[in-house]
N, C-alpha and C positions, 0 to 999 in steps of 0.2 A: 227619336226613341227606339225605332226599329234597329238602327245601327248599334245602339248601346246594347240592346237585348241580344243581337246577333254576335257581338263581340264577347259578351258574357258566356253565351253557349259555346262559342269556339274555345274560350279559355278553359271551360269546364271539360270539354271533350279532350283537349290536349292533356289535361291533368289525369283523367281516368284511363284513357285508352292504353297508355304504356303499361299500366298495372295489369289490365285485362289481357293484353297481348303477351306479357311476360308469363302469366299463369297458363295460358293456352299453349304457348310454345314449350313451356316446361313439361307439359303433359306428353309431348311427342318426342322429346329428346331421348335417344336410345341409351345414353350413358347415365341417365338420372332415374332413380327408383321411384318415380311418381306416376300413378295411373289413376285418373279420374273417370268416373262413369259418364255416359252420354247425358244422363239426367243432371248430374252435378255440373257439367259444362254448360248445359242450357240454362240452368238456374243461375249460375255465375254470370253468364253473358247478359241475361235479362236484368239481373241486379246491377250490372255495370251500366246498362242503358239508363236505368232509373237513378243511379248514382250521379250520372251527368246531369240529368234533369233536376235532381235535388240540389246539387252544388250551384247550378245556374240560378235557380229560384232563390236560394239562400243568399247568394252574392248580391242579387238585385234587391232583395229585402233589406240586407245589411246596409247598402248604400242609401236606400230611401228612408229607413226607420231607425235601426239600431245606432248607427253613427250619428244621425241627426239628434236623436234623443239624448245620447250621452254628452254630446258637445253642448247642447242647450241646458241640460241639467248642471253640468260643470260650470259653464259660464254664468248661468243665472244665479246659482247659489253663491258663487264667488263674488259677484257684483253686489250681493246683499251685505257683504262685509261682516256677516254673522258666522264666525268660525265655528261656534258650537253647533249651529244648525247644519253647517256643511259637513263636519265630521260625524255628527249623529246620523244624518241621512246616509252618508257613505257607509258607515258601520252596518246599519240595518239592511241596506241594499246588498252589501257584500254577503251578509249572513243568509238572507232570504233567497237571493239568486243562486247561491252555491247549494243550498239545501235542495233546490229544485233542478239542479244540473243533472241531465240524464246519465252522463258518464260516471258521476259519483254514485248514483243508485246501482249501476252495473257493478262497480267495484265493491260496494257494501254487500250486495247479494253473494259475492264470490268468497268473502273472507269469514263468513260465519262457520262454526260457532265460536271461534277464538275471540272475535270482536262482535259485540252487539251491533247490528246494522244501524239502528237508530242513534246509538251513542257515537258511532263513527261519523255519521252524516252531520249530527249536531256539532261535534268537536271540530270537524273540518270547516263547517260553516262559520263558526265563531273565529276560527283561525284566519279565514279569508277576511272576515269583517274587520278584525283587529288590524290586520296588515294593510287592508285598503285604507283604513283610517290613518295609519302611519304613512302610507304613500302620499295621501293628500297633504298631510302636514309637511312631508318632505318638499312638496312643490311650493306650498305656501311660504315656508321658511327657507327655501332654496338650499337644502342640504344635499350633499354629494351622495349619489346612489351607491357607488362602489364601496364607500366606507360603511354605510348602513348594512349592505348585504354581507360584507366581510364580518361585521360584528355578529349578525344573526346566524350566519353559517358556523361561526366558531361556537356559539351557544348550541346550535343544532348538533355538531359533532360531539360536544361534551355530553349531551343527553343520549346520543347514540352509544357512547361508552357505557352509560348506566344501563341501557337496554341490553347490551351484550353481557354485562356483569350479571344481569337478572336472568340470563339464559333464554332470552326471547329474540334470537337473531332473525327469525322470520318476519318480525315486525318492521325491520329496517327496509326490506324491499317494498312492503306494502306502504310504508310511510312515504318513501320517496316517490312511489307511483301515485299516491294521493295528491301530491303537489302538481303532477302533470294532468290528471283527469279533471281537476277542478277548474282549470282554465280551458273550458270547452267552447263549442261553437256559439253558445248563447251569450256567455259572459265576456268573451274576448272582445268582440266589436264594441260592446257597451262600455267596458272598463277602459279600453284604449281611447275611445272618443271622450270619455269623462276626463281623462288626463289631458287630452288636447284642449278641451274647453277651459279647464282650470288654468293651464299654463298660458294659453293665449290671452286670457283675461288679466292675469297677473302681469304678463309681459316680461321684459328684461332681456338681457343678452343671451341668457341660457334657456329661453322659452322652448326652443326645439328639443334640447336635451331633456327638459323637465316633462315634455309630452310623453316620454317613454319611461318605463320602469315600474309602472303599476302592476303589470302582469308578473314581472319578476318578483316583486315583493309579495304579491298575493299567492305565489307558489310556495313561499317559505312557510306561511302560517299553517297550512294543512300538514306539512311534514312534521313540524314541531308538535302539533296537536295529537297526531297519531302516535308519535314516539312517546309522548306523555302517557297515552293510554297503554302503551306497551310496557312501561316501567312497572305497572301494577297488575298486568295480566298474566294468565297462566300459559300463554303462548300456544294454545291448542288450535293452530291455524291449518285447516285442511280444505281441499276443494275437490269436487267431483268432476273428473274429465268429461263426463257425459253432458255437462252443461254446455260444452262447446260443440260436441259432435252431433247432438240432437237439437235441431232448430225447432222453435215454436211454430204452430200453424200461422199462415200469413195473416188471416183476419185478426187473430189474437195479438200478433206482433204489431199490426197497424194500430189497433185500439190502445194497446199499452203505451206505445211510443207517442201517439197523439195526446194521450192524457198527460204524460210527463212533460212534453213540449208545451202544451197548453198551460200547465201549472207554472213552468219557468217563465214563459212570456207574460202570463197573467200577472205575476208578481212585479215584473218590470213595468208593465202598462199601468198597474194600480199605483205604483210610486209616481210614475210620470203624470198621471191624471191629477193626483193630489197636488203635486208641485205646480202643474199648469194652473190649477184653480187658485192657489195661494201665492205663487211666486212668479212663474214664467210669463203667463199671459201671451202665448204665441198666437199669431193670426190664424184664421180658419184655414187658409190655403195650405199652410205648413202642417197643420193637424191632419188634413185629408191625405197629404203626401205620406205622413208617418203612418197613418192607419192602413193605407194600401201596402206600405212596406212591411208592416207587421203580418199581414195576411200572407205575403210572399215568403216571409221568413218562416212562418209556421208551416206552410205547405212544403217548403224546401227542406226543412229539418226533418219533418215526418217521413218524407220520401227517402232522404239520405240515410237516416238512421235505420229505417226498415230494410233498405237494400243491404246495408252493412250486416244487420242481424240475420237476415234470411239467407243471403247469398255469400257474403264474404267470411263470416265467422266460422261456419262449418267447413268451408273449403280451406281456410287458413289452418285450422286444426288438422285436417286430413293431410295437407301438404307437409306440415311440420312433422307429423308422425312418420310419413313415408320417407321424407328426405333424411331423417335421422337414422334410418336403417342402412343407408348407403355411406358414401365417403364424407368424412367430416369436413374436408376442404371444400367440397361442393356445397354443403350446408352453409358454411360460413360465407363463401363467395356469393351464393344466392341471397343470403341475408343482406349483404352490402348492396347488391343491385336492387333488391326489393325496397330497402330503405330509401335509396336514392330516388326511386320513382313514386313510392307511396306518398311521400311528403307533398308531392305535386297536387294530390287529390284532397288534401286537408282544406276544408272551406275557410277556416280562420286564417290560414297562411296567406290566402289571396287578399284578405282584408288587411293584414299586417303589411304585406309588400306594397300595396297601393298607398297606404298611409305613410310608410317610410319614404317612398319616392316623392310624395306630395310635400311632406314636412321638410325634407332635405333639398327640395327643388331639383331633383334628379341627380344629386351628388351620389346618392346610394340608389342605384337603379333596381327595378324589379328583377331584372335578369341576373344581376350580380348577387342579389339577396337569395334568389332561388337556387343558384349554383352552390352558394355557400351552405344553404340549408340542406340541399340534397346530399352533398358530400358529408356533412356532419351527421345527418340521420343514417346514411348508409354505413358509416363507420360504427355508429352506435349499435345498430342491429347486428353487424358482424361480431363486434366485441361481446354483445349479450349472448349470442349463440355459442361463442367460444367459451363463455363462462358456464353455460349449461353442460358443455362437453367435459370441461375440466372440473367443475363443481367447486367454486370458491365464493366467498362472501362478496356482496356488491360493494362494500366499502373499499375494497382494493381498487376499484375503478373510481368511485365517487370522490374520495378524499384527494387523490392526486389530480383528478379532473378539475375540481373546484379550485384547488391551489393554483393550477396553471391559469385558470380563468381569471382569478383575482390578480395574479401576477401580471398578466397581459393588460389589465385595466390601468396599470400605471404607465403604460407606454403608448396607448392609443387615445384618441379624442374621446371625451366622456360620452358623446352622443353615440358612438359605436358600442360602448359598453352597455348603455341603456337599451339600445336596439337588440344587442346580442342576448341579454338576459330576458327580454320580452319574447324573442324568437324561440327560446328554449321552451317556454310554456305553451306557445302557440303551436309549435311543431308536433307536440304530443296530443293530438286531437282524437276524434272518434274513430278514424280509420286505423290509428295506431292501436287503440284498445280493442277495436272490433275485428281486425285482421292480423296484425303483427303479433299481438299478445296471444291469440289462439294458436298461431303458428308456433310460438315459443312454448306454449303449454304442450302442444302435440309433440314437439321435439323432446321436451323434458320427460314426458310419459315414457317415451321409447328409451331414452338414455339414462334417466335417473329414477324412473318410477313415479307413481302418483304422489307418494309422500314427499318428493322433492320439488313439487310444483311451486309451493309458496316461497321456498328458499332460493330457487334458481330460475324458474320461469318468470316470476314476478320481478320487477326491477327494470324490465325492458323499457317501460314508459319513462322511468327516471333517466335512463341512458339517452333516450331520444330527446329529453328535455335538456340534457347537459352538454352534449357534444356541439350543438350549434353555438354555444357560448364561446367556444374556442375558435371555431371556423370563422365566425363573423368578426370576432376581434382580430383574427389574423388578416381578414379583409381590410379592417381599419389600419392595422400595422403596415400592410402593403401600401395603403394610400398615403400614410405618413412618410414612409421611405421614398416613395415615388415623388412626392412633393419636394422633399429635401434634395433629391438628386436633380430635379428640374431647376431648383434655385441655385444649386452649385454650378450646373452647366451654364445657366444664364449669367451668373456672376463671373465665371471664367471667361465667357465671351466678351463681357464688358471690359474686364481687366486686360485682355489680350488685344483689344481693338486698337487700331492706329489712332494717333492724335488727330490726324486729318479727318477721321470719321466722326469726331466729337464736335458737335455744334455749339459754338459759344454764343449764348444769348445776352451776354453782358455788353 
């Protein structure tokens, strides 16, 4: 047990320290126009320490509780052979967990008065519930993920055209961002494990592939839901930059965060308890293990989200504001480096990489996944900051990006496609919305003014969710090409071998 905890803390430290070092070094570079006060650096450093603690505790809790609960619920409901019960529970769970997701509450607070916060949260929750239901049916009836995603994204782009014709371009960036924030640190481990449990129970030759794809599908629902809100809205979307530069007092932040996390975990636990009583009947030993894991998950998320809100959000906004006053190339270059290292600190990414390595028996290693994600997220941040500098619509990135993604899906194993689309949702976690988005807002305030925030600064979460789709599928394409080359070399050696080297067993 001690070795496991030590390993988890080491992984958490390796994830956060590069980000902290990058920010501190940036403050002392002579050719960069960034200058942070001693108080800001101390606050950021202390927050980084608690970020490590929070990630470690969350990772331990996810292993002990969230993954276990998801797998048991998925397997237990599937074994009951009651499809109506399975999809009904999945729909309700998708709605309620999403409504309580802290990242979604943060987004809802930022987009008023153009969108009513409650309406946004309910619409996104229903969107996730419907698409979680569809994801479960995909596994049960063994439908191909890439075909379903292609269809729904075509519908999505058609609705986007209606939003543009209605003059509500700002809704597009918010809509695509909503797809990223809903797959947060609470829902990701649970939904992924739910898919693993259902796929393992159903079995079949495509069980590994069917284990993935739920996160990808659940990211589509919120985008469609918010776009539908945008069709009939007046588009009066504004945000006050002071929300980023002025942090709440520590005690208030801790209490607010603890309440949100308690609500989110409470909904999951309530569902699990009800299913335990009526369906699962798990032994007492497993229930104790899960209960301990829930406590670790709660404490880890409260510490993590508080550290991001208090230390990382204001610093991110300040850095973005100051960097934008200097060279555009330095701003874009820093964005790439920042994106490449920030994804290491996302807690849900650690869960995904571990599950991918386990499901594929090491074929897709944690290291290769992390490299692909880092490159993808780094590119996405750089492109997003370039969009702020030049000032153009996010669709100029999103439409070609998704067409490339779907095109690659025809040339790589379906398992890689499913992993890639899940990775997109997972990569856009709380550190993205709590550090990179404020940096983007700060840069936008300097370059485009406060009125341009919703149109240009937002959408960065969507970009973080999109580029890993391409990089991880390219990883799969590389694996396909490598295997073909090896087979060709092996066949060439066989054909060129002397007859004397061939053993005759007849």
